[in-house]
C-alpha positions, 0 to 999 in steps of 0.5 A, a space after each residue: 089618790 095615792 102619791 108615793 114620794 119615793 117615786 119622785 126624782 127630785 134631782 131633775 128639778 132646779 132649786 127654784 122649781 122645788 122652792 115654788 112647789 114646797 108651799 103646796 107640798 106643806 099644805 098637802 102634808 097638813 091636810 093629810 095629817 088632819 085627815 089622818 087624825 079625823 080617820 083615827 077618831 072615826 075608827 076609834 083609835 085610842 091615841 087619836 081619841 084622847 087628842 081629839 078630846 083634849 083639842 075639844 076642851 082647849 077649843 071650849 076654853 079658847 071660846 070662853 076666853 074670847 067671850 070674856 074678851 068680847 064682853 070686856 071690849 063692849 064694856 070698854 066701848 060703852 065707857 069710851 062712848 060715855 066719856 066722849 058724850 061728857 067731853 062733847 057736852 063740855 065742849 058745847 058749853 065752852 063754845 057757847 061761852 060769850 067770852 070765848 066767842 069774843 076771843 074767837 071773833 078776833 082769832 084768839 083763844 081765851 087763854 092767849 097771853 097779853 103780849 099775843 093779844 097786843 100783837 093781834 090788836 095792832 095787826 088787826 087794827 092796821 089791816 082794817 084801818 080805813 086810811 089803808 083802804 081804797 076810797 070805795 071800801 072806806 065805809 066797810 073798813 071803818 065799820 070793821 075797824 070800829 068792831 075790832 076796836 070794840 072787841 079789844 076794848 071788851 077783852 081789855 075790860 075782861 082782863 082788867 
């Protein structure tokens, strides 16, 4: 297909129409440039051959760099997985700790400040106090109240 731009009368088109066609014309120009370079290579034109050789060498360099980056990423991924495994092991050992379980049973962290522990104790004991419960729930409230008392007594001994 031969298209001569000189024959087109761009004056009869609106700027909006020209703007809409421009990306297609630019794409067509890129395709034509690429085809001309390929044709120069097939015909053995010297300037195109040197350009193709240089582009080929650049492509090899970029491929080598990409492979190096991939290997680096694989190494980094393996290192990250190793760190994750170590952290999960540490977390598992912390979660299995009896002292940590004791604190978690009353909604606290083992690193909680003494003031926070005192406030939590007071709030939980008020919440579970049997005298604040209806008569049908007094037995269950008494058991939970005693469990909270025992837990906070153990925490007090640990911090003692």
